[in-house]
matplotlib code that plots the C-alpha trace (Angstrom):
import matplotlib.pyplot as plt

x = [-5.6, -4.2, -1.3, -3.7, -6.0, -3.1, -2.0, -5.3, -5.9, -2.4, -3.1, -6.3, -4.7, -1.9, -4.4, -6.4, -3.4, -2.1, -5.6, -5.3, -2.0, 0.7, 4.1, 4.3, 7.7, 6.4, 3.2, 5.0, 7.6, 5.4, 2.7, 5.1, 7.2, 4.3, 2.8, 6.0, 6.3, 2.8, 3.6, 7.2, 8.0, 10.5, 13.9, 13.3, 11.7, 14.7, 17.0, 15.0, 15.0, 18.7, 19.6, 17.0, 17.5, 21.3, 22.1, 19.5, 20.3, 24.0, 23.9, 26.0, 23.1, 21.3, 23.8, 22.2, 19.4, 21.5, 23.5, 20.3, 18.9, 22.2, 22.2, 18.7, 19.8, 22.8, 20.7, 18.4, 21.4, 22.8, 19.8, 19.2, 15.4, 15.5, 17.7, 15.5, 12.2, 13.9, 15.0, 11.7, 9.8, 11.9, 11.3, 7.6, 6.2, 4.5, 2.4, -1.1, -0.5, 3.3, 4.2, 2.4, 4.3, 7.5, 6.8, 6.0, 9.2, 11.4, 9.9, 10.6, 14.2, 14.7, 13.4, 16.4, 18.5, 16.2, 14.2, 11.8, 8.2, 7.6, 10.8, 10.2, 6.6, 7.7, 10.4, 8.3, 5.3, 7.6, 9.2, 6.3, 2.9, 3.3, 4.3, 1.4, -1.1, 0.5, 0.0, -3.8, -3.7, -6.5, -5.1, -6.5, -5.2, -1.8, -1.3, -2.7, -0.3, 2.6, 1.3, 0.9, 4.2, 5.9, 5.2, 7.5, 10.5, 10.1, 9.5, 12.4, 15.7, 17.4, 14.6, 14.9, 11.5, 12.6, 15.5, 13.0, 10.9, 14.0, 15.1, 11.7, 11.2, 14.8, 14.6, 17.5, 17.8, 19.8, 17.1, 14.4, 16.0, 16.5, 12.9, 11.5, 13.0, 10.5, 7.4, 8.7, 9.2, 5.8, 4.0, 5.6, 4.5, 1.0, 0.9, 2.2, -0.7, -3.2, -2.0, -2.2, -5.7, -6.9, -5.4, -7.0, -10.4, -10.5, -8.1, -9.1, -7.4, -4.0, -3.6, -0.7, 2.1, 3.0, 6.5, 9.0, 12.5, 15.2, 16.9, 20.0, 18.3, 16.8, 20.1, 21.9, 19.3, 20.6, 24.1, 23.4, 21.4, 23.9, 26.2, 23.2, 22.3, 25.9, 25.8, 22.4, 23.8, 26.9, 24.9, 22.2, 24.6, 27.0, 24.2, 22.8, 26.2, 27.0, 29.9, 28.3, 26.3, 23.3, 25.3, 28.3, 25.8, 24.3, 27.8, 28.8, 25.6, 26.0, 29.6, 28.8, 25.9, 28.1, 30.6, 27.8, 26.6, 30.0, 30.5, 27.1, 26.9, 30.4, 31.6, 30.1, 26.6, 25.8, 25.3, 27.0, 26.4, 22.7, 22.5, 24.4, 22.2, 19.0, 20.3, 21.1, 17.7, 15.7, 17.8, 17.3, 13.5, 13.5, 15.7, 13.3, 10.3, 12.0, 13.1, 9.5, 8.3, 10.7, 9.5, 5.9, 6.6, 8.1, 5.1, 2.7, 4.8, 5.0, 1.3, 0.3, -1.7, 0.4, -0.1, -3.8, -4.5, -2.4, -4.3, -7.7, -6.9, -4.9, -6.5, -10.0, -11.2, -10.9, -9.9, -6.4, -7.8, -10.1, -7.1, -5.1, -8.2, -8.4, -4.6, -5.0, -7.9, -6.2, -3.2, -5.3, -7.3, -4.5, -2.3, -4.8, -4.0, -0.2, 3.1, 4.7, 7.5, 5.0, 2.6, 5.2, 6.3, 2.8, 1.5, 4.3, 4.5, 1.0, 0.7, 4.1, 3.7, 0.2, 1.4, 4.5, 2.3, 0.2, 3.3, 4.0, 7.6, 8.9, 10.5, 7.2, 5.3, 7.7, 7.1, 3.3, 3.2, 5.2, 2.8, -0.1, 1.5, 2.1, -1.5, -2.5, -0.2, -2.5, -5.9, -8.3, -9.0, -5.3, -3.2, 0.2, 1.5, -1.5, -1.0, 2.6, 1.7, -0.9, 1.7, 4.2, 1.7, 0.2, -2.8, -2.3, -4.6, -7.2, -6.8, -10.3, -9.2, -6.1, -8.3, -10.8, -8.0, -6.6, -9.5, -8.2, -4.7, -5.9, -7.6, -4.1, -2.6, -5.2, -4.4, -0.8, -1.7, -3.7, -0.7, 1.5, -1.0, -1.5, 2.1, 4.5, 7.3, 7.3, 8.8, 10.7, 12.4, 15.2, 16.2, 16.2, 18.9, 21.2]
y = [-20.4, -21.9, -19.4, -16.5, -17.5, -17.7, -14.2, -12.6, -14.4, -13.3, -9.7, -9.7, -11.3, -8.6, -5.8, -7.6, -8.1, -4.6, -3.2, -5.1, -3.5, -5.9, -4.2, -3.6, -5.3, -8.5, -8.5, -8.1, -10.6, -13.3, -13.1, -12.9, -15.8, -17.9, -17.4, -18.2, -21.3, -22.5, -22.0, -23.2, -25.4, -24.9, -25.4, -23.3, -20.5, -20.3, -20.2, -17.5, -15.3, -15.7, -14.7, -11.9, -9.8, -9.5, -7.9, -5.2, -4.2, -4.4, -1.9, 1.2, 3.6, 2.2, 4.0, 7.4, 6.6, 6.7, 9.7, 11.7, 10.7, 11.6, 15.0, 15.6, 14.8, 17.0, 19.9, 19.6, 19.6, 22.7, 24.7, 25.3, 25.2, 28.0, 30.1, 29.6, 30.5, 33.6, 34.8, 34.2, 35.8, 39.0, 39.1, 38.0, 38.6, 41.9, 40.5, 39.1, 35.5, 36.4, 33.9, 31.1, 32.2, 32.2, 28.7, 27.5, 29.1, 27.8, 24.4, 24.2, 25.3, 22.9, 20.1, 20.4, 19.6, 17.1, 15.0, 13.9, 15.2, 13.9, 15.4, 18.7, 18.9, 18.2, 20.8, 23.6, 22.9, 23.6, 26.6, 28.4, 27.2, 28.9, 32.1, 32.1, 31.4, 34.2, 36.6, 35.7, 33.1, 30.6, 27.4, 25.0, 27.1, 27.6, 23.9, 22.8, 25.1, 23.4, 19.9, 20.4, 22.3, 19.4, 17.2, 19.5, 17.8, 14.5, 16.2, 18.6, 16.8, 15.1, 12.7, 9.1, 8.4, 9.2, 6.7, 4.1, 4.6, 4.3, 1.1, -0.6, 0.4, 0.2, 3.9, 6.4, 7.8, 10.9, 11.9, 11.3, 13.6, 16.4, 15.9, 16.9, 20.5, 22.3, 20.5, 21.3, 24.9, 25.2, 23.4, 25.6, 28.7, 27.5, 26.9, 30.4, 31.8, 29.7, 31.3, 34.8, 34.1, 32.9, 35.8, 38.3, 36.6, 35.9, 38.3, 37.1, 33.7, 35.2, 38.8, 40.8, 41.5, 45.0, 44.0, 46.0, 45.0, 47.1, 46.1, 45.6, 43.1, 41.3, 41.0, 40.0, 37.2, 35.6, 35.1, 31.7, 30.2, 31.3, 28.3, 26.0, 27.5, 27.0, 23.3, 22.7, 24.3, 22.2, 19.0, 19.5, 21.2, 18.3, 15.8, 17.7, 18.1, 14.4, 15.2, 13.3, 10.1, 10.4, 8.7, 11.1, 14.1, 12.8, 12.3, 15.9, 17.2, 15.1, 16.2, 19.9, 19.9, 18.0, 20.9, 23.5, 21.6, 21.7, 25.4, 26.2, 23.9, 22.7, 19.1, 17.9, 19.2, 17.6, 14.2, 12.4, 8.9, 9.6, 10.9, 7.9, 5.5, 7.1, 6.9, 3.3, 2.4, 4.4, 3.0, -0.6, 0.0, 1.3, -1.6, -4.0, -2.4, -2.5, -6.1, -7.0, -5.1, -6.9, -10.3, -9.3, -7.9, -11.3, -13.1, -11.0, -11.5, -15.3, -15.6, -13.5, -10.9, -8.0, -9.2, -9.9, -6.4, -4.8, -6.7, -5.6, -2.0, -1.5, -3.9, -3.9, -0.9, 1.6, 5.2, 6.2, 8.9, 6.4, 4.2, 7.2, 8.2, 4.7, 4.6, 8.1, 7.1, 3.9, 5.9, 8.4, 5.8, 3.6, 6.6, 7.6, 4.3, 4.0, 5.8, 6.6, 4.0, 1.3, 2.5, 2.5, -1.1, -2.4, -0.6, -0.2, -3.9, -3.4, 0.3, 0.8, -1.9, -0.5, 3.1, 2.0, 0.0, 3.2, 5.0, 7.1, 8.1, 6.3, 9.6, 11.5, 8.7, 8.7, 12.4, 11.9, 9.0, 10.9, 13.8, 11.3, 9.7, 12.9, 14.1, 10.9, 11.9, 14.9, 13.4, 12.1, 9.7, 8.9, 11.7, 10.9, 14.5, 15.7, 13.4, 14.4, 18.1, 17.3, 15.3, 18.1, 20.8, 19.1, 21.0, 24.0, 22.6, 19.9, 17.3, 18.0, 21.7, 20.6, 18.5, 21.3, 23.8, 21.5, 21.9, 24.8, 23.3, 19.9, 21.8, 23.3, 19.8, 18.5, 21.5, 20.5, 17.0, 18.5, 20.5, 17.4, 15.6, 18.5, 19.6, 16.6, 18.8, 20.3, 17.1, 15.9, 19.1, 19.4, 15.6, 15.8, 18.5, 16.5]
z = [-2.1, 1.2, 1.2, 0.4, 3.3, 5.7, 4.5, 5.1, 8.4, 9.6, 8.6, 10.5, 13.5, 13.4, 13.7, 16.4, 18.7, 18.0, 19.1, 22.3, 23.1, 22.0, 21.2, 17.4, 17.0, 18.8, 16.8, 13.4, 14.1, 15.6, 13.0, 10.1, 11.3, 12.2, 8.7, 6.9, 9.1, 8.2, 4.5, 4.3, 7.2, 10.0, 8.4, 5.2, 7.4, 9.7, 6.7, 4.9, 8.0, 8.5, 5.0, 4.8, 8.0, 8.4, 4.9, 5.5, 9.1, 8.6, 5.7, 6.1, 5.5, 8.5, 10.7, 9.7, 12.2, 15.4, 14.0, 13.5, 16.9, 18.6, 16.9, 18.3, 21.9, 21.7, 20.2, 23.2, 25.6, 23.8, 24.5, 20.8, 21.2, 23.8, 21.6, 18.5, 20.5, 22.0, 18.6, 16.9, 19.8, 19.3, 15.6, 15.4, 18.9, 18.1, 15.3, 16.1, 17.2, 17.3, 20.0, 18.1, 15.0, 16.9, 18.2, 14.6, 13.1, 15.9, 15.7, 12.0, 12.5, 15.5, 13.3, 11.2, 14.3, 15.9, 13.5, 16.4, 16.3, 19.9, 21.3, 19.5, 20.7, 24.2, 24.3, 22.8, 25.0, 28.0, 26.4, 24.6, 26.1, 29.6, 28.0, 25.5, 28.2, 30.3, 27.4, 27.2, 24.3, 24.1, 25.7, 23.1, 20.2, 21.8, 22.5, 19.1, 17.3, 19.0, 18.4, 14.7, 14.3, 16.0, 13.0, 10.9, 12.6, 10.7, 7.4, 7.4, 7.1, 8.9, 9.8, 11.1, 9.7, 6.2, 6.6, 7.9, 4.7, 2.5, 4.1, 4.1, 0.4, -0.9, -1.9, -2.2, 1.3, 0.2, -2.3, 0.3, 2.8, 0.2, -1.0, 2.4, 2.3, 0.1, 1.4, 4.9, 4.2, 2.4, 5.3, 7.8, 5.8, 5.5, 9.3, 9.9, 7.6, 9.6, 12.8, 11.4, 10.0, 13.3, 15.1, 12.7, 12.8, 16.6, 18.3, 21.7, 20.9, 20.0, 21.2, 19.9, 22.4, 23.5, 24.3, 22.2, 21.2, 19.5, 16.3, 18.3, 20.5, 17.6, 15.8, 19.0, 19.4, 16.3, 17.7, 19.1, 16.2, 13.6, 14.2, 13.9, 10.5, 9.3, 10.5, 8.7, 5.6, 5.6, 6.2, 3.6, 1.1, 1.4, 1.0, -2.0, -3.7, -3.1, -0.8, 2.2, 2.4, 4.7, 7.5, 7.1, 7.0, 10.3, 11.8, 10.9, 12.5, 15.7, 16.1, 15.5, 18.0, 20.5, 20.2, 20.5, 23.7, 25.3, 24.6, 25.9, 29.0, 29.7, 29.2, 32.5, 32.0, 28.6, 30.3, 27.4, 28.8, 29.1, 25.5, 24.2, 26.2, 24.9, 21.4, 21.7, 23.3, 20.7, 17.8, 19.1, 19.2, 15.6, 14.4, 16.1, 14.4, 11.0, 11.5, 12.3, 9.3, 7.0, 8.3, 7.9, 4.4, 3.4, 4.8, 2.7, -0.4, 0.0, 0.8, -2.3, -0.3, -1.7, -5.2, -4.7, -3.2, -6.0, -8.6, -7.1, -6.8, -10.0, -12.4, -10.9, -13.1, -10.3, -11.2, -10.1, -7.8, -6.2, -5.3, -4.0, -1.8, -0.4, 0.4, 2.1, 4.2, 5.3, 6.4, 8.3, 10.0, 11.1, 11.8, 14.5, 16.4, 16.3, 16.0, 12.6, 12.4, 13.3, 10.7, 8.0, 8.9, 8.8, 5.8, 3.3, 2.2, 0.8, -0.2, -1.8, -4.5, -5.3, -5.7, -7.7, -10.1, -10.6, -11.8, -8.7, -7.9, -4.7, -3.5, -3.8, -2.1, 0.8, 1.5, 1.0, 3.4, 6.0, 5.9, 6.2, 9.2, 11.0, 10.3, 12.1, 14.9, 15.7, 14.9, 17.5, 19.2, 19.7, 18.3, 19.8, 19.5, 21.4, 24.2, 24.3, 24.5, 27.2, 29.2, 29.0, 29.8, 32.8, 34.1, 31.8, 29.1, 28.7, 26.0, 24.5, 24.1, 22.2, 19.8, 19.5, 18.6, 16.0, 13.5, 11.4, 11.4, 10.1, 7.2, 6.5, 6.6, 4.1, 1.9, 2.1, 0.9, -2.0, -3.0, -3.0, -5.2, -7.6, -7.8, -7.3, -8.4, -4.9, -3.8, -6.9, -8.1, -5.6, -5.7, -9.5, -9.4, -7.2]

ax = plt.figure().add_subplot(projection="3d")
ax.plot(x, y, z, "-o")
ax.set_aspect("equal")
plt.show()
């Protein structure tokens, strides 16, 4: 009972200090280590941490994270986002809500070269929002469509968040990456239908453009995104066929986007040192969160909190759907307050064993959790992606207008969750064919 009390007290303390603004990594590490120290004593605790952390963070598949991040930075330097938005605007611009459709399509494609919802939302806010406002779009609707579309970047591979989930749960990273393809495409399609529906029901929010492009101009707009499509096909095809490991796939993508950046901007204008420095800094931050999550997970396991919660939820007579609903609500609530990597590090030590004991597939649960985390990223009162869009937009749009414009898109996101629950094959079919 003493260990269980320490476990619940530590969990409560963790959430308390996070609410008061402590860095997630520091909170996870300090609470986890202090709890292990109270239960095991100093020498066994130090020995435990020394043997637990290094084998995980030194694993080869961990290097997929900096590769995916570096690929994203090179993709931005190469101007791939500009090319994608230009091409999609020429193909979809004449439709009602055409620019919002173009933004959604370009964001989904850019997500396959970036993997960062924050970076993608920032880029397309600067690219698409001014043009949509100039064409008479409702500001809240336009900004909200970018914020929700930015979440596609972490669902469509490559995705650093998927790798984080795989490491924290010891799941197959290659299968997790492939598992995100179909849900990502379906989610992007649902968002596109949502844009079209709003444009037809409220034409003043998303007027059709009178700008005309010839077939020659449309086909010519594809010239710059063709190489990207080839790179993505090689990356995902090699991963699917077992030719590449996730790390090798990321390395191929990073090298290819590096060459594209050189050809587009010249070797002096890609700011290689800056891209490498940002990759190292962001990788170190992610590593720190994962290490903190591992320490906290071991603390929960030793205290018995994980087993206790699992026993209450699984063996307490609750229906499976009640447990799934509880897990979903917890992710939505906590996801409003913190970024996705921190959310996974804090929650997975508890939720993953519960869902596995109910018979759910770890690959399916990974995709489900990532969708939940990204819904949290656009949900008030925090909604990280919304603040990112507001920051990039400046005075072009108000934050409350973004939140107001998100309502129909959130309904679409919940529809996506329902599809994942009702048809798990959406996630599991492609990995099963690897």
